N, C-alpha and C positions, 0 to 999 in steps of 0.2 A: 504494499499500499504505500506508493510514493506520490500520489497526486493530492495536492493541497490547494484549496481554493479559499479566498477570503469569505465567500458566501455560497452555500448551496441553497437554491430555491426549490422548494417541493411543490410542484403544480405549475403548469404553463398557460393558465388562462389570463385574463386581463390583469389580475392583480399581480400574479407571479411575473409576467413579462414586463409590466410597468416597473416593479421593483427591480428587476434585473437590468432594465434599460437605464434607470437612474444610477445604479451601482456601476455598470459598464462604463457610463460616461464619466463617472468619478475615478476611472481607471483601477476599479477593483476587479480581481479575477472572480468570475461568477460561473457557476454551473446550474443550469435549469434542468430538472428531471421532470418530464411530463409524460403521463400515462396515455395521452391523446383521447380522452373520454370525457370532453366537457359537458357540463350540466345542459347547456343551451344547444347541443348538437342537433336536436330534432326541430329547432325553431328556424324559420326560413331567413329571419333577419334580426339584427340588433337594432333596437330603438332608443331614442332619448340619449344617444352618444353624439354630442355636438361635433359636427364636421364629418361624422361617420354614419349618419342616420340611414338606416335601411341596408347597411352593410351586412352580407351573410357572415355568420359567426366564423366559419372556416377561413373566410378571406381576411377577417380582421386578425385572427390569430396568425395567419401567414404574414401578414404585414408586420406584426409585432415581432415575430420571429426574426424577420430580416433585419429589422431595426436594432435588436439586441445583438445578433451575431455581427452586424456591421460595426458595432464598437467593440468587438472582441469577446463577447460572451459566448458561452458554449451551451448548447441544447442537446439533450439526449432524450430518446423515447424509452420510457420504463418507468418503474415505481420504486420508491424507496421502502424497503422492507424493515429497516431498523436504523436507529440512530442512538448512539451512546456518547455520553459526556466523557471528555478526556481532560488532561490537565490544561490543554491549551485550545480546546474547542470541542469538536465532535467527530466521531467516526461514523460515517454514513454508508450503509449497505444497500445496494441496488438489487433488483430481482434477478439480474443476470450474474450475480455474484461479485460484481465490481465493488471495490471498497475505495472510498475517498475520504479526505479529511477536510473539515470546514472550521473556520473560526467563528462563524455565526450561520444560523439558519433562519430562513424566511419560509414559513409554511402557508401555502395558499391552496389547500386541498379542496376547498368548497364545501358543498352539501349534497345530500341525496333528497330528492322529492319523493316522500313516502305517499303514495296515491292511495285514495279510498278503493276498497274492494268492490269495484263495480265493473261488470263485463264490458270490454271495449275501451275503457278509459286509458289504460297504459298504452294501448296502440295508437290512440289518437291524441295523446298528450303532446302539446307544443304545436298542433295543427288547428284542430277546431274543438278540442278539449283544452281549455285554458285556466289560468289561475290569477293572472295580474292585469288589471285593466290598463295600467301604464305601459306594460310590455306589449300587449296585443289589442288594446281596446280600439284603437283606430281601425284596425283591419276587421274588427267585428261590427263596426258601426252600422246601424240601421238593420242588423239582422235579427232574427228570432234567437234570443239568448235565454238559456235555462241555468239558473244558478242552483247547484246542488248543495244544500246545506249539510255541513258536517260538524259544525261547532257553533258557539254562541255568536260568532261574527257574521252569520249568514245574512242577517238583515243589512248590516253594513255593506257587505259585498253586493247585495242586490242593488242597493241604492247607488253605489258607485258605478255599477254597469248600466243603471237607468240613464245615466248621463250620456251614454253612448248610443242608446237604442230606445225607442218608445215601446218596443215589444219585449219586455223582461218577464219571465216567470220564476218564482222561487219555489223549488222543490224542497219542503222542509227536511225531508229524508231523516237524518239522524240529529239535527239540530234541536236545541231545547224548544219546548212550547213557547210560542210567541205570546208576548204581552199585549194587552189591549192597545197600548200606545204604539207598539211596533206594527200592529195590524192596521192601525189608522194612518201611520206613515206610509206603509206600503199601498194601502188603498188610495191615498191621496196622490201618490205618484203613478197610479195606474198599474201597479205590479201585482199579477195574480199569484196566489199562494195555493200550492197543491200539497195536501197531506199525503202520508204514507212513504214507504221506502222505495228508492230507485233500484232497479235490478240491473239495468244495461243502457248503453247508448246504442241506438241503431244506426246503421251505416248502409248506404247504398251507392254503388258506383264510386267508391272511395270518397264519399261525402257524408258527413253526419247529418242525419235527417230527423232524429227524434230521440226522445228519452222514454225508456220503457219502465213502467212501475211493476212492482211485484204482483200487482193485481191483474197485470197483462195489459193495461191501458198504455197506449203509446201516445205521448204528446209531441207533436211536430216541433222540432227545433233545429236550428242550423248551427248553434254553438252551445257548448256545455261548458259550465265554469265549475271547478271543483276546489277544494281547500286541502292542499297536501300538507303533511308534516315535514318541516324542513330540518333534517337531521345532519349535523356537522360531520364530516369525514375527519374525525379527530383520533383515530387509533394510534397514529405516530406520536401525537401530542400527549395523549394520555400515558403512553409508554415512557415519556420523558418526565411524567410526574405532574402534568397539568390536568385540571378538573374540567368537566363539561358542565355548562350552566344551561338552565332552561330559559327559553325566550318566551316571555309573557306578554300578551297583548290583549287589553281590555279584560284582564283577569282570566285569560285563557292561555295555555301553554300551546305555542304554535311551532316550537321546534327547539333547537339547542344550538349553543355556540361556545367558543372558547374565549374567556374574557382577556382583555388587553387594555393597555393605556391608549391615549389618543394616537400615539406613534405606532401602535401595533405591538409594542414590547409586552411580553408576558411575564408571569411570576418566575419563570425559569430563566436565569441569566443567559443571554445569547440567543434566545429564541423569540422571534417576531412572527405575527400572524397577520394576514390581510385578506380581504375578500369575504365570500360567503362563510367561510369557516369561523369568521369572527363577527359577522353581520349578516343575519339571515334575510333581511330586506334590501341589501344592497344590490342595485342593478349594475350593469356592466361598467358604466362610466364611474360609479362610486367605487366599485371594486378596484378599477384602474387608480383612482385617486388614493385608495388605501395603500395600494402597492407602491406608488410613488413616495407617499409619506414614510412608510416603512423603510424604504431603500435609503432615503436621505437619512433617516435616524440611525440606521445600521452603519452607514458610512461615517457618520459623526461619531458613533461609538468607537468605531475602529480607529479613526483618527486620534481619539483621546488614548486609546491603548498604545497606539504607535508612538505617540508623543511621550507617554509615560515610559516606554522602553527606551526612547532616544535620550530622554533626560538621565535615565539610569546609567546608560552607557556613557553619556557625556561626564556624569559625575565621576564614574569609575575611571575614565581617561584622565580627567583632571587630578584626581587623587593619585593615579599611578605616576603622572609626570611631576607632581609635587613631591612624592616619595623619592622619585629617582634624583630630583635636584637636591633634596635633603641629603640623600646618601653620598652624592658627589661632593657637597659641601663639607659633610662630616669627614670624609676620607681626606679631603685636602687639609683640613685643620688638624687631623691626626699626624699627617706627614709634615706639618709646619709650613704649609704653603700659604 
């Protein structure tokens, strides 16, 4: 094991590549290890990314990779299977058996969307089964939208999607019983409520055509909205001693994340996080921002360490020179010179 980098970045999505870019431009040696399985692979386009609106996800990653390697960063396809602390950093093991050393780690492994157990949902997710009105809402505008309730935020979700279409139906499914106030809000906005559990989404000619209830009734819809649980890919981080925290929204647990300070620094010295592993609600541009922030913080931390080492070496050199002068003077005095 003779390969040593200033930073190993685990995960090569927007957060990881943005962090690697900042570090490479700061003339740090950087290795990005990416499995090539991004969360948004099934989405057609990236949205709300200023200057890159509607860019296909794979194209945005390719652009980012070229930028990182253009400044000397290295990128390999693979996964990190283990990372252990050493006296001067970390030993990192890849799935192909390769071992490298790193002074710092930036972990940007993202999250997993745990989808409701409804037939057809997983196959259509990211196409016409959606979860975020800001990621996909414009593309679903004016269509017949069915919001499938799965938690206490179902009404909130239905009201958000109502901004995009006048034809919104809330399937209560497994959401809690609605209050009178909630029913009034939905009625005032023209949102129909259907009781009972959903069994499947119906598809014809590769298009979603409806939502099928367990009763057998099929309600025509063009888009279905679900509420995944956002689970952090945190196995590497927990192995390093970090804990996973629950993400709570409006009193309901919607997922998990690894806590960090505003720069991405975790409680384990030398380990930073960015992107969805640290922020379940971060869209692509927010993840990239987090990666940039973490990259700059890591570089500053390394500068401080390099400076401490330089000062120690400088002091040692001054002490050695002073001792040499003292010995010469003492020798001269002993010989009466």
